[in-house]
C-alpha atoms as an extended CHARMM CRD file, in Angstrom:
* protein
*
       265  EXT
         1         1  UNK       CA             -0.1760000000      -25.5450000000       -8.4420000000  PROA      1               0.0000000000
         2         2  UNK       CA              0.3900000000      -27.9410000000       -5.5450000000  PROA      2               0.0000000000
         3         3  UNK       CA             -2.3690000000      -27.6680000000       -2.9810000000  PROA      3               0.0000000000
         4         4  UNK       CA             -1.4700000000      -27.6890000000        0.7140000000  PROA      4               0.0000000000
         5         5  UNK       CA             -2.5660000000      -30.7120000000        2.6940000000  PROA      5               0.0000000000
         6         6  UNK       CA             -6.1480000000      -30.3720000000        3.8790000000  PROA      6               0.0000000000
         7         7  UNK       CA             -9.7620000000      -30.7960000000        2.8240000000  PROA      7               0.0000000000
         8         8  UNK       CA             -9.2740000000      -29.7220000000       -0.8110000000  PROA      8               0.0000000000
         9         9  UNK       CA             -6.3050000000      -32.0160000000       -1.3560000000  PROA      9               0.0000000000
        10        10  UNK       CA             -8.2430000000      -34.9420000000        0.1250000000  PROA      10              0.0000000000
        11        11  UNK       CA            -11.2420000000      -34.3710000000       -2.1400000000  PROA      11              0.0000000000
        12        12  UNK       CA             -9.5380000000      -33.2210000000       -5.3350000000  PROA      12              0.0000000000
        13        13  UNK       CA             -6.1700000000      -34.9630000000       -5.2920000000  PROA      13              0.0000000000
        14        14  UNK       CA             -7.0580000000      -38.1170000000       -3.4200000000  PROA      14              0.0000000000
        15        15  UNK       CA             -4.4460000000      -37.6250000000       -0.7020000000  PROA      15              0.0000000000
        16        16  UNK       CA             -5.1290000000      -39.8390000000        2.2860000000  PROA      16              0.0000000000
        17        17  UNK       CA             -2.4490000000      -38.6570000000        4.6840000000  PROA      17              0.0000000000
        18        18  UNK       CA             -3.2210000000      -37.9750000000        8.3250000000  PROA      18              0.0000000000
        19        19  UNK       CA             -3.4420000000      -34.1900000000        7.8520000000  PROA      19              0.0000000000
        20        20  UNK       CA             -5.8950000000      -34.4470000000        4.9650000000  PROA      20              0.0000000000
        21        21  UNK       CA             -7.9730000000      -37.0760000000        6.7380000000  PROA      21              0.0000000000
        22        22  UNK       CA             -8.1330000000      -34.9560000000        9.8850000000  PROA      22              0.0000000000
        23        23  UNK       CA             -9.2260000000      -31.8990000000        7.8570000000  PROA      23              0.0000000000
        24        24  UNK       CA            -12.0960000000      -33.8720000000        6.2810000000  PROA      24              0.0000000000
        25        25  UNK       CA            -13.1900000000      -35.2000000000        9.6800000000  PROA      25              0.0000000000
        26        26  UNK       CA            -13.1860000000      -31.6650000000       11.0990000000  PROA      26              0.0000000000
        27        27  UNK       CA            -15.1230000000      -30.3880000000        8.0820000000  PROA      27              0.0000000000
        28        28  UNK       CA            -17.7580000000      -33.1070000000        8.3510000000  PROA      28              0.0000000000
        29        29  UNK       CA            -18.1260000000      -32.5400000000       12.0850000000  PROA      29              0.0000000000
        30        30  UNK       CA            -18.5900000000      -28.7810000000       11.6120000000  PROA      30              0.0000000000
        31        31  UNK       CA            -21.0430000000      -29.4220000000        8.7750000000  PROA      31              0.0000000000
        32        32  UNK       CA            -23.1980000000      -31.7480000000       10.8830000000  PROA      32              0.0000000000
        33        33  UNK       CA            -23.2880000000      -29.2910000000       13.7900000000  PROA      33              0.0000000000
        34        34  UNK       CA            -24.2100000000      -26.4140000000       11.4420000000  PROA      34              0.0000000000
        35        35  UNK       CA            -26.9730000000      -28.4400000000        9.8000000000  PROA      35              0.0000000000
        36        36  UNK       CA            -28.4630000000      -29.2360000000       13.2060000000  PROA      36              0.0000000000
        37        37  UNK       CA            -28.3770000000      -25.5250000000       14.1100000000  PROA      37              0.0000000000
        38        38  UNK       CA            -29.8250000000      -24.5220000000       10.7490000000  PROA      38              0.0000000000
        39        39  UNK       CA            -26.8040000000      -22.3990000000        9.8860000000  PROA      39              0.0000000000
        40        40  UNK       CA            -25.2870000000      -24.5440000000        7.1710000000  PROA      40              0.0000000000
        41        41  UNK       CA            -24.3770000000      -22.3510000000        4.1760000000  PROA      41              0.0000000000
        42        42  UNK       CA            -22.1750000000      -24.3110000000        1.7690000000  PROA      42              0.0000000000
        43        43  UNK       CA            -22.4270000000      -21.6530000000       -0.9660000000  PROA      43              0.0000000000
        44        44  UNK       CA            -22.3480000000      -17.8720000000       -1.1780000000  PROA      44              0.0000000000
        45        45  UNK       CA            -22.9830000000      -15.2920000000       -3.9030000000  PROA      45              0.0000000000
        46        46  UNK       CA            -20.0980000000      -15.0400000000       -6.3820000000  PROA      46              0.0000000000
        47        47  UNK       CA            -20.8340000000      -11.4300000000       -7.4370000000  PROA      47              0.0000000000
        48        48  UNK       CA            -18.7460000000       -9.7250000000       -4.6750000000  PROA      48              0.0000000000
        49        49  UNK       CA            -15.8280000000      -11.9850000000       -5.6090000000  PROA      49              0.0000000000
        50        50  UNK       CA            -16.2770000000      -11.1650000000       -9.2930000000  PROA      50              0.0000000000
        51        51  UNK       CA            -16.3230000000       -7.4110000000       -8.5850000000  PROA      51              0.0000000000
        52        52  UNK       CA            -13.1910000000       -7.7250000000       -6.4390000000  PROA      52              0.0000000000
        53        53  UNK       CA            -11.3860000000       -9.6720000000       -9.1560000000  PROA      53              0.0000000000
        54        54  UNK       CA            -12.1860000000       -6.9720000000      -11.7070000000  PROA      54              0.0000000000
        55        55  UNK       CA            -10.9630000000       -4.2960000000       -9.3090000000  PROA      55              0.0000000000
        56        56  UNK       CA             -7.6890000000       -6.1880000000       -8.8450000000  PROA      56              0.0000000000
        57        57  UNK       CA             -7.3180000000       -6.5190000000      -12.6110000000  PROA      57              0.0000000000
        58        58  UNK       CA             -7.8910000000       -2.7750000000      -13.0540000000  PROA      58              0.0000000000
        59        59  UNK       CA             -4.9680000000       -2.2410000000      -10.6580000000  PROA      59              0.0000000000
        60        60  UNK       CA             -2.7150000000       -4.3360000000      -12.8730000000  PROA      60              0.0000000000
        61        61  UNK       CA             -3.0080000000       -7.7300000000      -11.1790000000  PROA      61              0.0000000000
        62        62  UNK       CA             -3.3810000000      -10.6850000000      -13.5290000000  PROA      62              0.0000000000
        63        63  UNK       CA             -5.3150000000      -13.8140000000      -12.6250000000  PROA      63              0.0000000000
        64        64  UNK       CA             -2.0970000000      -15.8000000000      -12.1710000000  PROA      64              0.0000000000
        65        65  UNK       CA             -0.9390000000      -13.2840000000       -9.5770000000  PROA      65              0.0000000000
        66        66  UNK       CA             -4.2970000000      -13.3400000000       -7.7990000000  PROA      66              0.0000000000
        67        67  UNK       CA             -4.3130000000      -17.1320000000       -7.8860000000  PROA      67              0.0000000000
        68        68  UNK       CA             -0.8820000000      -17.2850000000       -6.2660000000  PROA      68              0.0000000000
        69        69  UNK       CA             -1.8090000000      -14.7190000000       -3.5990000000  PROA      69              0.0000000000
        70        70  UNK       CA             -5.1130000000      -16.4030000000       -2.7200000000  PROA      70              0.0000000000
        71        71  UNK       CA             -3.9820000000      -20.0090000000       -3.2270000000  PROA      71              0.0000000000
        72        72  UNK       CA             -6.9790000000      -20.5290000000       -5.5250000000  PROA      72              0.0000000000
        73        73  UNK       CA             -6.5620000000      -22.2170000000       -8.9090000000  PROA      73              0.0000000000
        74        74  UNK       CA             -6.5610000000      -19.7300000000      -11.8030000000  PROA      74              0.0000000000
        75        75  UNK       CA             -9.1900000000      -21.7230000000      -13.7320000000  PROA      75              0.0000000000
        76        76  UNK       CA            -11.5880000000      -21.3680000000      -10.8150000000  PROA      76              0.0000000000
        77        77  UNK       CA            -11.0870000000      -17.6060000000      -10.8500000000  PROA      77              0.0000000000
        78        78  UNK       CA            -11.6640000000      -17.5620000000      -14.6060000000  PROA      78              0.0000000000
        79        79  UNK       CA            -14.9060000000      -19.5050000000      -14.0970000000  PROA      79              0.0000000000
        80        80  UNK       CA            -16.1110000000      -16.8340000000      -11.6790000000  PROA      80              0.0000000000
        81        81  UNK       CA            -15.3060000000      -14.0630000000      -14.1400000000  PROA      81              0.0000000000
        82        82  UNK       CA            -16.4410000000      -15.5080000000      -17.4590000000  PROA      82              0.0000000000
        83        83  UNK       CA            -17.4540000000      -19.1180000000      -16.9680000000  PROA      83              0.0000000000
        84        84  UNK       CA            -16.1110000000      -22.1600000000      -18.7920000000  PROA      84              0.0000000000
        85        85  UNK       CA            -16.6140000000      -21.6100000000      -22.5620000000  PROA      85              0.0000000000
        86        86  UNK       CA            -15.4030000000      -25.1490000000      -23.3200000000  PROA      86              0.0000000000
        87        87  UNK       CA            -18.2800000000      -26.4300000000      -21.1980000000  PROA      87              0.0000000000
        88        88  UNK       CA            -20.7830000000      -23.8910000000      -22.4520000000  PROA      88              0.0000000000
        89        89  UNK       CA            -21.2820000000      -22.3600000000      -19.0070000000  PROA      89              0.0000000000
        90        90  UNK       CA            -21.5520000000      -18.6990000000      -18.0440000000  PROA      90              0.0000000000
        91        91  UNK       CA            -19.9830000000      -16.9290000000      -15.0480000000  PROA      91              0.0000000000
        92        92  UNK       CA            -20.2430000000      -18.9150000000      -11.8580000000  PROA      92              0.0000000000
        93        93  UNK       CA            -23.1040000000      -17.7130000000       -9.6550000000  PROA      93              0.0000000000
        94        94  UNK       CA            -22.1250000000      -19.3750000000       -6.3680000000  PROA      94              0.0000000000
        95        95  UNK       CA            -18.7990000000      -20.1080000000       -4.6760000000  PROA      95              0.0000000000
        96        96  UNK       CA            -17.6570000000      -21.7010000000       -1.4740000000  PROA      96              0.0000000000
        97        97  UNK       CA            -17.3650000000      -19.2150000000        1.4270000000  PROA      97              0.0000000000
        98        98  UNK       CA            -13.7430000000      -20.2620000000        1.9520000000  PROA      98              0.0000000000
        99        99  UNK       CA            -12.8630000000      -19.3870000000       -1.6440000000  PROA      99              0.0000000000
       100       100  UNK       CA            -14.6810000000      -16.0550000000       -1.3860000000  PROA      100             0.0000000000
       101       101  UNK       CA            -12.8100000000      -15.1700000000        1.7950000000  PROA      101             0.0000000000
       102       102  UNK       CA             -9.4460000000      -16.0900000000        0.2570000000  PROA      102             0.0000000000
       103       103  UNK       CA             -9.9780000000      -13.9590000000       -2.8560000000  PROA      103             0.0000000000
       104       104  UNK       CA            -11.5050000000      -10.9940000000       -1.0220000000  PROA      104             0.0000000000
       105       105  UNK       CA             -8.4790000000      -10.9250000000        1.2790000000  PROA      105             0.0000000000
       106       106  UNK       CA             -6.1350000000      -10.1930000000       -1.6550000000  PROA      106             0.0000000000
       107       107  UNK       CA             -5.2100000000       -6.5150000000       -1.9090000000  PROA      107             0.0000000000
       108       108  UNK       CA             -3.3540000000       -4.7110000000       -4.7320000000  PROA      108             0.0000000000
       109       109  UNK       CA             -0.1950000000       -4.0860000000       -2.7170000000  PROA      109             0.0000000000
       110       110  UNK       CA              3.0340000000       -3.1440000000       -4.4560000000  PROA      110             0.0000000000
       111       111  UNK       CA              4.3440000000       -6.6590000000       -3.8730000000  PROA      111             0.0000000000
       112       112  UNK       CA              1.3320000000       -8.1220000000       -5.7130000000  PROA      112             0.0000000000
       113       113  UNK       CA              1.3960000000       -5.7790000000       -8.7030000000  PROA      113             0.0000000000
       114       114  UNK       CA              3.3660000000       -6.4560000000      -11.8680000000  PROA      114             0.0000000000
       115       115  UNK       CA              6.7820000000       -4.6690000000      -11.8210000000  PROA      115             0.0000000000
       116       116  UNK       CA              5.9640000000       -2.4490000000      -14.8100000000  PROA      116             0.0000000000
       117       117  UNK       CA              2.5390000000       -1.3640000000      -13.5450000000  PROA      117             0.0000000000
       118       118  UNK       CA              2.1720000000        2.4230000000      -13.4100000000  PROA      118             0.0000000000
       119       119  UNK       CA              1.0360000000        3.8360000000      -10.0640000000  PROA      119             0.0000000000
       120       120  UNK       CA              0.8360000000        7.1960000000       -8.3060000000  PROA      120             0.0000000000
       121       121  UNK       CA              4.3070000000        8.6430000000       -7.6250000000  PROA      121             0.0000000000
       122       122  UNK       CA              3.2120000000       10.3640000000       -4.3960000000  PROA      122             0.0000000000
       123       123  UNK       CA              4.7270000000        7.9850000000       -1.8410000000  PROA      123             0.0000000000
       124       124  UNK       CA              7.8750000000        7.5590000000       -3.9200000000  PROA      124             0.0000000000
       125       125  UNK       CA              8.2680000000       11.3130000000       -4.2750000000  PROA      125             0.0000000000
       126       126  UNK       CA              7.7250000000       11.9250000000       -0.5590000000  PROA      126             0.0000000000
       127       127  UNK       CA             10.3140000000        9.3230000000        0.4310000000  PROA      127             0.0000000000
       128       128  UNK       CA             12.9100000000       10.6280000000       -2.0230000000  PROA      128             0.0000000000
       129       129  UNK       CA             12.3980000000       14.2360000000       -0.9530000000  PROA      129             0.0000000000
       130       130  UNK       CA             12.4490000000       13.3260000000        2.7480000000  PROA      130             0.0000000000
       131       131  UNK       CA             15.8790000000       11.7500000000        2.3730000000  PROA      131             0.0000000000
       132       132  UNK       CA             17.1970000000       14.8680000000        0.6420000000  PROA      132             0.0000000000
       133       133  UNK       CA             15.7590000000       16.9450000000        3.4970000000  PROA      133             0.0000000000
       134       134  UNK       CA             17.8920000000       15.0750000000        6.0390000000  PROA      134             0.0000000000
       135       135  UNK       CA             21.0370000000       15.5080000000        3.9750000000  PROA      135             0.0000000000
       136       136  UNK       CA             21.1780000000       12.7820000000        1.3460000000  PROA      136             0.0000000000
       137       137  UNK       CA             22.4810000000       14.2330000000       -1.9540000000  PROA      137             0.0000000000
       138       138  UNK       CA             20.0550000000       13.3620000000       -4.7360000000  PROA      138             0.0000000000
       139       139  UNK       CA             22.8180000000       12.0620000000       -7.0110000000  PROA      139             0.0000000000
       140       140  UNK       CA             23.5920000000        9.3630000000       -4.4120000000  PROA      140             0.0000000000
       141       141  UNK       CA             19.9510000000        8.2450000000       -4.3780000000  PROA      141             0.0000000000
       142       142  UNK       CA             19.9020000000        8.2190000000       -8.1830000000  PROA      142             0.0000000000
       143       143  UNK       CA             22.9810000000        5.9980000000       -8.2150000000  PROA      143             0.0000000000
       144       144  UNK       CA             21.2030000000        3.5160000000       -5.9380000000  PROA      144             0.0000000000
       145       145  UNK       CA             18.7200000000        2.9750000000       -8.7710000000  PROA      145             0.0000000000
       146       146  UNK       CA             21.3690000000        2.9460000000      -11.4780000000  PROA      146             0.0000000000
       147       147  UNK       CA             20.0090000000        6.2160000000      -12.8510000000  PROA      147             0.0000000000
       148       148  UNK       CA             21.5220000000        9.5450000000      -13.7850000000  PROA      148             0.0000000000
       149       149  UNK       CA             20.6110000000       12.6360000000      -11.7880000000  PROA      149             0.0000000000
       150       150  UNK       CA             18.4830000000       13.9960000000      -14.6330000000  PROA      150             0.0000000000
       151       151  UNK       CA             16.5850000000       10.7340000000      -15.1990000000  PROA      151             0.0000000000
       152       152  UNK       CA             15.9990000000       10.3200000000      -11.4700000000  PROA      152             0.0000000000
       153       153  UNK       CA             14.6480000000       13.8530000000      -11.1770000000  PROA      153             0.0000000000
       154       154  UNK       CA             12.4210000000       13.3320000000      -14.2150000000  PROA      154             0.0000000000
       155       155  UNK       CA             11.0420000000       10.1340000000      -12.6840000000  PROA      155             0.0000000000
       156       156  UNK       CA              9.9690000000       12.0170000000       -9.5620000000  PROA      156             0.0000000000
       157       157  UNK       CA              8.2340000000       14.7130000000      -11.6150000000  PROA      157             0.0000000000
       158       158  UNK       CA              6.1570000000       12.3420000000      -13.7420000000  PROA      158             0.0000000000
       159       159  UNK       CA              2.4730000000       11.6350000000      -13.1170000000  PROA      159             0.0000000000
       160       160  UNK       CA              3.1590000000        7.9080000000      -12.6450000000  PROA      160             0.0000000000
       161       161  UNK       CA              5.9870000000        5.6880000000      -11.5100000000  PROA      161             0.0000000000
       162       162  UNK       CA              6.7210000000        2.0220000000      -12.2040000000  PROA      162             0.0000000000
       163       163  UNK       CA              6.0110000000       -0.3780000000       -9.3470000000  PROA      163             0.0000000000
       164       164  UNK       CA              9.5820000000       -1.6870000000       -9.4970000000  PROA      164             0.0000000000
       165       165  UNK       CA             10.9160000000        1.8530000000       -9.0640000000  PROA      165             0.0000000000
       166       166  UNK       CA              8.5340000000        2.5340000000       -6.1900000000  PROA      166             0.0000000000
       167       167  UNK       CA              9.6580000000       -0.6530000000       -4.4510000000  PROA      167             0.0000000000
       168       168  UNK       CA             13.3290000000        0.2440000000       -4.9650000000  PROA      168             0.0000000000
       169       169  UNK       CA             12.8490000000        3.7360000000       -3.5080000000  PROA      169             0.0000000000
       170       170  UNK       CA             10.9030000000        2.3280000000       -0.5750000000  PROA      170             0.0000000000
       171       171  UNK       CA             13.7020000000       -0.1560000000        0.0660000000  PROA      171             0.0000000000
       172       172  UNK       CA             16.4740000000        2.4300000000        0.2010000000  PROA      172             0.0000000000
       173       173  UNK       CA             14.2530000000        4.7820000000        2.2280000000  PROA      173             0.0000000000
       174       174  UNK       CA             13.7820000000        2.0510000000        4.8510000000  PROA      174             0.0000000000
       175       175  UNK       CA             17.5390000000        1.4780000000        4.8160000000  PROA      175             0.0000000000
       176       176  UNK       CA             18.7450000000        5.0820000000        4.9050000000  PROA      176             0.0000000000
       177       177  UNK       CA             16.1840000000        7.1480000000        6.8260000000  PROA      177             0.0000000000
       178       178  UNK       CA             18.1700000000        7.0360000000       10.0970000000  PROA      178             0.0000000000
       179       179  UNK       CA             21.6820000000        6.6180000000        8.6560000000  PROA      179             0.0000000000
       180       180  UNK       CA             24.2470000000        9.4350000000        8.6340000000  PROA      180             0.0000000000
       181       181  UNK       CA             24.9850000000       10.3100000000        4.9600000000  PROA      181             0.0000000000
       182       182  UNK       CA             28.6840000000       10.7680000000        5.8320000000  PROA      182             0.0000000000
       183       183  UNK       CA             28.8640000000        7.0170000000        6.4920000000  PROA      183             0.0000000000
       184       184  UNK       CA             28.2610000000        6.5270000000        2.7650000000  PROA      184             0.0000000000
       185       185  UNK       CA             30.7420000000        9.1080000000        1.5420000000  PROA      185             0.0000000000
       186       186  UNK       CA             28.6000000000       12.2490000000        1.4730000000  PROA      186             0.0000000000
       187       187  UNK       CA             30.5950000000       15.4060000000        2.1530000000  PROA      187             0.0000000000
       188       188  UNK       CA             29.5900000000       18.1730000000        4.5410000000  PROA      188             0.0000000000
       189       189  UNK       CA             29.1300000000       20.5060000000        1.5760000000  PROA      189             0.0000000000
       190       190  UNK       CA             26.9550000000       17.9470000000       -0.2400000000  PROA      190             0.0000000000
       191       191  UNK       CA             24.7990000000       17.4250000000        2.8420000000  PROA      191             0.0000000000
       192       192  UNK       CA             24.3760000000       21.1810000000        3.2940000000  PROA      192             0.0000000000
       193       193  UNK       CA             23.3730000000       21.6090000000       -0.3470000000  PROA      193             0.0000000000
       194       194  UNK       CA             20.8360000000       18.7840000000       -0.0750000000  PROA      194             0.0000000000
       195       195  UNK       CA             19.2410000000       20.2940000000        3.0180000000  PROA      195             0.0000000000
       196       196  UNK       CA             19.1470000000       23.7340000000        1.4460000000  PROA      196             0.0000000000
       197       197  UNK       CA             17.5260000000       22.3420000000       -1.6820000000  PROA      197             0.0000000000
       198       198  UNK       CA             14.8430000000       20.6410000000        0.4230000000  PROA      198             0.0000000000
       199       199  UNK       CA             14.2480000000       23.8050000000        2.4460000000  PROA      199             0.0000000000
       200       200  UNK       CA             13.8910000000       25.8900000000       -0.7250000000  PROA      200             0.0000000000
       201       201  UNK       CA             11.3480000000       23.4480000000       -2.1520000000  PROA      201             0.0000000000
       202       202  UNK       CA              9.4980000000       22.8760000000        1.1240000000  PROA      202             0.0000000000
       203       203  UNK       CA             10.2440000000       19.1550000000        1.2270000000  PROA      203             0.0000000000
       204       204  UNK       CA              9.3640000000       17.5670000000        4.5560000000  PROA      204             0.0000000000
       205       205  UNK       CA             12.0840000000       15.5410000000        6.3500000000  PROA      205             0.0000000000
       206       206  UNK       CA             11.8520000000       11.8930000000        7.3110000000  PROA      206             0.0000000000
       207       207  UNK       CA             10.6040000000       12.5850000000       10.8380000000  PROA      207             0.0000000000
       208       208  UNK       CA              7.5850000000       14.4680000000        9.5290000000  PROA      208             0.0000000000
       209       209  UNK       CA              6.0950000000       11.4050000000        7.8360000000  PROA      209             0.0000000000
       210       210  UNK       CA              4.3500000000        8.4180000000        9.3680000000  PROA      210             0.0000000000
       211       211  UNK       CA              5.2020000000        5.1280000000        7.6580000000  PROA      211             0.0000000000
       212       212  UNK       CA              1.5450000000        4.1120000000        7.7490000000  PROA      212             0.0000000000
       213       213  UNK       CA              0.3040000000        7.2210000000        5.9330000000  PROA      213             0.0000000000
       214       214  UNK       CA              3.1730000000        8.4090000000        3.7370000000  PROA      214             0.0000000000
       215       215  UNK       CA              1.4220000000        6.9550000000        0.6570000000  PROA      215             0.0000000000
       216       216  UNK       CA             -1.9710000000        8.4420000000        1.5970000000  PROA      216             0.0000000000
       217       217  UNK       CA             -2.9410000000       11.4210000000       -0.6080000000  PROA      217             0.0000000000
       218       218  UNK       CA             -4.8930000000       12.8800000000        2.3320000000  PROA      218             0.0000000000
       219       219  UNK       CA             -1.9270000000       12.7580000000        4.7250000000  PROA      219             0.0000000000
       220       220  UNK       CA              0.2660000000       15.7750000000        5.4250000000  PROA      220             0.0000000000
       221       221  UNK       CA              3.7050000000       15.9810000000        7.0340000000  PROA      221             0.0000000000
       222       222  UNK       CA              3.7880000000       16.7280000000       10.7440000000  PROA      222             0.0000000000
       223       223  UNK       CA              6.7730000000       19.0700000000       10.9300000000  PROA      223             0.0000000000
       224       224  UNK       CA              6.2610000000       20.0890000000       14.5530000000  PROA      224             0.0000000000
       225       225  UNK       CA              4.4280000000       17.2420000000       16.2510000000  PROA      225             0.0000000000
       226       226  UNK       CA              1.4190000000       19.5910000000       16.4260000000  PROA      226             0.0000000000
       227       227  UNK       CA              0.7590000000       20.2900000000       12.7500000000  PROA      227             0.0000000000
       228       228  UNK       CA             -2.8750000000       20.8940000000       11.8870000000  PROA      228             0.0000000000
       229       229  UNK       CA             -3.4450000000       22.8120000000       15.1480000000  PROA      229             0.0000000000
       230       230  UNK       CA             -3.0590000000       26.4880000000       16.1190000000  PROA      230             0.0000000000
       231       231  UNK       CA             -0.1310000000       25.4800000000       18.3470000000  PROA      231             0.0000000000
       232       232  UNK       CA              1.5830000000       24.0080000000       15.3040000000  PROA      232             0.0000000000
       233       233  UNK       CA              1.5610000000       27.4120000000       13.6300000000  PROA      233             0.0000000000
       234       234  UNK       CA              3.6600000000       28.9240000000       16.4140000000  PROA      234             0.0000000000
       235       235  UNK       CA              5.8720000000       25.8140000000       16.5920000000  PROA      235             0.0000000000
       236       236  UNK       CA              6.8240000000       26.4140000000       12.9660000000  PROA      236             0.0000000000
       237       237  UNK       CA              8.1590000000       29.8200000000       13.9380000000  PROA      237             0.0000000000
       238       238  UNK       CA             10.1380000000       28.2920000000       16.7820000000  PROA      238             0.0000000000
       239       239  UNK       CA             11.8950000000       25.7840000000       14.4890000000  PROA      239             0.0000000000
       240       240  UNK       CA             12.2160000000       28.4600000000       11.7580000000  PROA      240             0.0000000000
       241       241  UNK       CA             10.3000000000       26.5190000000        9.1260000000  PROA      241             0.0000000000
       242       242  UNK       CA              7.4970000000       28.2240000000        7.1540000000  PROA      242             0.0000000000
       243       243  UNK       CA              4.0800000000       27.1710000000        8.4400000000  PROA      243             0.0000000000
       244       244  UNK       CA              2.5180000000       24.2930000000        6.5120000000  PROA      244             0.0000000000
       245       245  UNK       CA             -0.9500000000       24.6790000000        5.0160000000  PROA      245             0.0000000000
       246       246  UNK       CA             -2.7510000000       22.6290000000        7.7270000000  PROA      246             0.0000000000
       247       247  UNK       CA             -1.1810000000       24.8400000000       10.4050000000  PROA      247             0.0000000000
       248       248  UNK       CA             -2.1190000000       28.0220000000        8.5360000000  PROA      248             0.0000000000
       249       249  UNK       CA             -5.6750000000       26.7530000000        8.1160000000  PROA      249             0.0000000000
       250       250  UNK       CA             -5.9350000000       25.8530000000       11.8110000000  PROA      250             0.0000000000
       251       251  UNK       CA             -4.4740000000       29.1930000000       12.8750000000  PROA      251             0.0000000000
       252       252  UNK       CA             -6.8500000000       31.1850000000       10.6540000000  PROA      252             0.0000000000
       253       253  UNK       CA             -9.8550000000       29.1850000000       11.8580000000  PROA      253             0.0000000000
       254       254  UNK       CA             -8.7950000000       29.7980000000       15.4540000000  PROA      254             0.0000000000
       255       255  UNK       CA             -8.4580000000       33.5380000000       14.7990000000  PROA      255             0.0000000000
       256       256  UNK       CA            -11.9280000000       33.6810000000       13.2370000000  PROA      256             0.0000000000
       257       257  UNK       CA            -13.4120000000       31.8300000000       16.2010000000  PROA      257             0.0000000000
       258       258  UNK       CA            -11.7120000000       34.1660000000       18.6830000000  PROA      258             0.0000000000
       259       259  UNK       CA            -12.9590000000       37.1840000000       16.7190000000  PROA      259             0.0000000000
       260       260  UNK       CA            -16.5060000000       35.8440000000       16.7310000000  PROA      260             0.0000000000
       261       261  UNK       CA            -16.3180000000       35.2980000000       20.4940000000  PROA      261             0.0000000000
       262       262  UNK       CA            -15.0870000000       38.8630000000       21.0500000000  PROA      262             0.0000000000
       263       263  UNK       CA            -17.8740000000       40.2990000000       18.9020000000  PROA      263             0.0000000000
       264       264  UNK       CA            -20.4630000000       38.2380000000       20.7560000000  PROA      264             0.0000000000
       265       265  UNK       CA            -19.2970000000       39.3710000000       24.2080000000  PROA      265             0.0000000000
């Protein structure tokens, strides 16, 4: 792995270019100021880094992937986890704060996970169903993945989905969410059937989901712009869509509160 120009390349690779020299001068200056203030901390506990590395591994991220994402050499990560057996040393107890910050900043995003890692299908399922709800025939979406209708449907019903499939569905969702299906050859009858299928199954349309929370198991679709409130319950009736559970819960809670107020008066 080629290190970027800076302090590490100066010390470890012997580079004496202007950028590396400047980085060392800045480091030394900051070190001297910190030592005078009594705040110099060249090392930090490695245990939080070790725990984070294990968590990333449990999500399907290998050390090579973590090393590339953090720009930290894989052997240094291995030393934190299990030490250097060839040197007879155990897991590293201290690390540089900069290394700790770099590793702790790595998250198990879809882009960082291995393509065949199994993950929750929730976000994938919501995106696929939302496109059907706005008129995209499911067989068209299946074709985008090179799948048959039956295999595509089975994928959405499984308890897990491959990362590569999730990324592919997210990509065509981002591309198609505001595109008219007729522009891609969908017929009026096909669009009507897709919308009816979504309505029958209670699938929320694209506009009901927030991009930031569509993968969140705790999130719910906002059909009306007021879902989760008593007003949302009545808005469902106005748009002729059965009330969602959050709206029913809010409406029932409101009715109980009103009843309690009447009984108390």
